C-alpha positions as CSV (number, residue, x, y, z in Angstrom):
1,M,145.9,66.0,123.9
2,N,149.0,68.4,124.2
3,T,149.1,68.6,127.8
4,T,148.9,65.3,128.4
5,F,152.0,64.6,125.6
6,Y,153.8,67.7,127.7
7,C,153.6,65.9,130.6
8,L,154.9,62.7,129.6
9,F,157.5,64.8,127.9
10,G,158.2,66.4,131.2
11,F,157.7,63.0,133.2
12,I,160.6,61.6,130.5
13,I,163.3,64.6,131.1
14,L,162.7,64.6,134.8
15,S,163.6,60.6,134.9
16,L,166.6,60.4,133.1
17,S,167.9,63.5,135.0
18,N,167.7,61.6,137.9
19,R,169.5,59.2,136.7
20,S,172.2,60.6,134.9
21,L,172.5,62.0,138.6
22,A,172.4,58.3,140.3
23,Q,174.5,56.9,138.1
24,E,176.9,60.3,138.6
25,S,177.0,59.1,142.6
26,E,178.3,55.0,142.1
27,K,181.2,56.8,140.3
28,P,184.0,56.6,143.3
29,F,184.9,59.9,143.7
30,F,188.8,60.8,143.6
31,V,189.5,63.2,147.0
32,S,192.6,63.9,146.7
33,P,195.9,63.1,145.2
34,L,196.9,61.4,148.9
35,I,194.0,59.1,148.6
36,G,192.6,58.8,144.8
37,D,189.1,57.4,144.8
38,T,189.4,54.8,148.0
39,L,190.7,55.5,151.7
40,S,193.2,52.9,152.8
41,L,193.9,51.3,156.0
42,E,197.3,53.6,156.5
43,E,195.9,56.5,154.8
44,R,192.4,56.3,157.4
45,D,195.0,55.7,160.3
46,Y,197.1,59.0,159.1
47,Y,193.8,60.9,158.6
48,N,191.9,59.7,161.3
49,L,189.3,59.2,159.1
50,L,186.1,56.4,160.2
51,P,188.5,56.1,163.3
52,T,185.7,54.6,164.3
53,I,184.9,51.1,162.6
54,N,187.1,48.2,163.7
55,G,187.9,45.8,161.3
56,F,188.5,48.7,158.8
57,Q,189.6,47.4,155.0
58,F,188.8,50.0,153.0
59,A,186.2,52.4,151.7
60,I,185.2,53.7,148.8
61,F,183.6,57.5,148.2
62,Y,181.0,58.6,146.0
63,L,179.9,62.4,145.3
64,N,176.3,63.2,145.8
65,S,174.6,66.6,144.6
66,D,174.9,68.4,146.8
67,S,178.9,67.5,147.4
68,T,178.1,65.7,150.4
69,L,180.0,62.4,150.2
70,D,179.0,58.6,150.9
71,V,181.2,56.2,151.6
72,R,180.9,52.2,150.9
73,V,183.2,50.9,153.9
74,S,184.9,47.5,153.5
75,Y,185.1,46.1,157.0
76,K,186.4,42.5,158.5
77,T,184.3,40.6,161.5
78,R,184.5,37.1,161.6
79,S,182.3,35.7,159.2
80,G,184.4,38.0,157.0
81,I,184.4,40.8,154.6
82,R,181.1,42.9,155.1
83,D,180.1,46.4,153.5
84,T,178.6,49.5,154.8
85,I,176.9,52.9,153.3
86,I,177.4,55.7,155.0
87,S,175.8,58.8,153.3
88,K,176.4,62.1,153.7
89,Y,179.7,61.7,155.8
90,K,181.2,64.4,155.1
91,S,181.2,67.3,153.5
92,L,183.6,67.6,149.9
93,G,184.6,70.4,151.6
94,N,185.2,70.0,155.0
95,L,186.4,66.4,153.6
96,K,189.5,68.6,151.7
97,I,190.0,71.2,154.7
98,H,190.5,68.6,157.3
99,L,193.0,66.2,155.1
100,F,195.3,70.1,154.7
101,K,195.3,70.2,158.4
102,V,196.7,66.8,159.2
103,D,199.3,67.4,155.9
104,I,199.7,70.6,157.5
105,E,200.8,69.3,161.2
106,T,202.9,66.4,159.7
107,A,204.4,68.4,156.8
108,R,208.3,69.1,157.4
109,K,209.2,72.5,158.7
110,V,211.2,75.1,156.1
111,V,212.7,78.3,156.2
112,V,213.8,80.3,153.1
113,Y,215.9,83.3,152.8
114,S,215.7,85.5,149.6
115,F,218.6,87.9,148.2
116,N,216.0,90.4,149.5
117,K,217.3,89.6,153.4
118,N,213.1,88.3,154.2
119,T,212.4,85.3,155.8
120,L,210.1,83.3,155.3
121,S,208.5,79.8,157.8
122,G,206.4,76.9,158.2
123,S,206.1,74.2,155.6
124,L,206.3,73.7,151.9
125,V,202.5,73.3,150.2
126,T,204.7,73.0,146.4
127,I,207.3,73.9,144.4
128,S,206.6,74.3,141.0
129,E,209.2,75.9,138.0
130,S,208.6,78.5,139.2
131,S,207.9,79.5,142.0
132,A,207.2,77.9,145.9
133,L,204.2,78.6,148.4
134,I,204.6,78.4,152.2
135,F,201.8,77.8,154.1
136,N,202.8,80.1,157.1
137,E,204.3,79.6,160.4
138,D,201.7,81.4,162.5
139,C,198.9,80.5,161.4
140,N,197.0,77.1,163.1
141,G,195.4,74.2,160.9
142,N,192.1,76.6,160.9
143,D,192.8,79.5,159.2
144,F,193.2,79.0,155.8
145,S,193.0,82.4,154.2
146,N,195.3,84.5,152.2
147,T,197.2,86.1,155.1
148,C,198.5,82.3,156.0
149,F,199.8,81.6,152.3
150,S,203.5,83.6,151.0
151,R,204.9,82.6,147.3
152,I,207.9,83.5,146.7
153,N,209.3,83.8,142.9
154,N,212.2,80.6,142.6
155,T,214.4,83.4,141.0
156,D,214.2,85.4,144.0
157,I,215.3,82.5,146.9
158,N,219.4,83.0,148.5
159,K,219.0,79.6,151.1
160,F,216.3,76.9,151.7
161,I,215.9,74.5,154.8
162,I,214.0,71.8,154.8
163,E,214.6,72.1,159.1
164,G,214.8,68.2,160.4
165,E,213.4,65.7,162.4
166,S,214.4,64.8,166.2
167,D,212.0,63.5,168.9
168,I,215.2,63.4,171.2
169,G,213.2,65.0,173.8
170,L,210.8,62.7,173.5
171,T,213.0,59.4,173.4
172,T,215.0,60.8,176.4
173,L,211.6,61.2,178.4
174,W,210.7,57.8,177.7
175,G,214.3,56.7,178.5
176,T,214.3,57.9,181.8
177,L,210.8,56.8,183.0
178,I,211.1,53.5,181.4
179,G,214.7,53.1,182.9
180,L,213.3,54.4,186.4
181,G,210.2,51.6,186.6
182,A,212.5,49.1,186.0
183,G,215.6,49.3,187.9
184,S,213.4,49.9,190.4
185,I,211.7,46.6,190.0
186,I,214.7,45.2,188.8
187,G,216.7,47.0,192.1
188,G,213.8,45.3,194.3
189,I,213.6,41.7,193.1
190,G,217.8,41.7,192.9
191,E,217.2,43.0,197.2
192,I,215.0,39.4,197.6
193,V,217.3,37.1,195.9
194,Y,220.2,38.2,197.4
195,T,219.2,38.9,201.1
196,G,216.1,35.9,201.0
197,D,213.7,38.6,202.8
198,S,210.7,38.9,201.1
199,S,207.9,40.7,203.9
200,S,209.4,43.7,202.6
201,P,209.2,43.8,198.6
202,Y,208.9,47.7,197.5
203,G,211.7,49.4,200.6
204,G,215.2,48.3,201.1
205,V,218.1,49.3,199.7
206,G,217.8,47.0,195.7
207,I,215.0,49.1,194.9
208,Y,216.7,52.4,195.9
209,Y,219.8,51.8,194.2
210,G,218.2,50.6,190.9
211,A,216.3,53.5,190.6
212,I,219.5,55.7,190.7
213,I,220.8,53.2,188.2
214,G,218.1,52.6,185.9
215,T,217.8,56.4,185.5
216,I,220.8,56.9,184.4
217,V,220.5,54.1,182.1
218,G,217.7,54.8,180.5
219,L,217.9,58.7,180.5
220,V,221.3,57.8,178.6
221,G,219.7,55.2,176.2
222,G,216.7,56.9,175.0
223,F,219.8,60.0,174.6
224,I,221.2,58.3,171.8
225,Y,218.5,56.8,170.0
226,G,216.7,59.6,169.4
227,Y,220.2,61.3,167.9
228,V,220.7,58.3,166.2
229,T,217.3,58.4,164.4
230,S,217.0,62.0,164.0
231,T,217.0,63.4,160.4
232,P,219.8,66.3,160.4
233,D,218.8,69.7,158.5
234,I,218.7,69.7,154.5
235,I,220.6,73.2,153.6
236,I,220.4,74.3,149.8
237,E,222.7,77.2,148.7
238,P,223.1,78.7,146.4
239,F,219.8,77.6,145.2
240,S,218.7,76.8,142.0
241,E,216.9,75.2,139.5
242,D,218.3,71.9,139.7
243,D,217.0,71.7,142.9
244,I,213.4,71.9,142.4
245,K,212.6,67.9,141.8
246,G,214.3,67.0,144.8
247,L,212.7,69.7,147.3
248,S,209.3,68.5,145.7
249,Q,209.6,65.2,148.0
250,Y,209.1,67.8,150.5
251,A,206.0,68.9,149.6
252,I,202.5,68.2,150.5
253,F,201.4,68.6,147.6
254,P,204.5,67.3,145.3
255,Y,202.7,67.1,142.0
256,G,201.7,70.9,141.3
257,E,199.3,73.2,143.1
258,P,196.0,71.0,142.4
259,D,192.1,73.1,141.7
260,E,191.0,72.7,145.3
261,L,193.6,74.1,147.2
262,K,192.8,77.2,145.8
263,K,189.3,77.0,146.7
264,I,189.9,76.6,149.8
265,K,192.3,79.9,149.7
């Protein structure tokens, strides 16, 4: 009789435990300050998550007891919106490392000068009322050891520089290539129209001059576009507590250092 009672009691406890775990995994899980528990289309593209899902609308994360994540994905088909479950998509730790790696690669670079003439360069991870945390530029996105993170007290900061963003090189290159191609085509067509000879549309003076003029126009246009869309360096000197709030918008974690970052380090 006692044996039967204990077995029944153990079965009830085990059932309640399993139900509790199931209910826990059914609650949307907050994966990061930016994403929250729901991944939007814009966030999917930014972090390159679930890239093979066509018609992606949004995804909701659920944490399992083994620290893996299930994902419920909503996607659009011809017949409407459908859902699918991806079990054990990633471990929570691997997902956080992936998110942090992308944030580091896309973050604005900063240079910090201290009063004792030391210099720190890298990505601004977070800044608080007391200190700033920098991910050193010499480290790659796969190394999250303590040596890759440098903390400097705000009272030790003399000058703070947020490096500007510029795509002049890229826009100049693309402008030159587009100008070369377009100029050659326009020059060739112009020669045919002017001479009335279509026997050799890919050769002749028109293509030659069109390529030269198009290249020059494209180069100049690409350079001007890159210059106009560039942003200059932001230089803060001397540094004061009043600058902290403004600088936080350039940090990977603008609202303070999260607990998961401490676990990564």
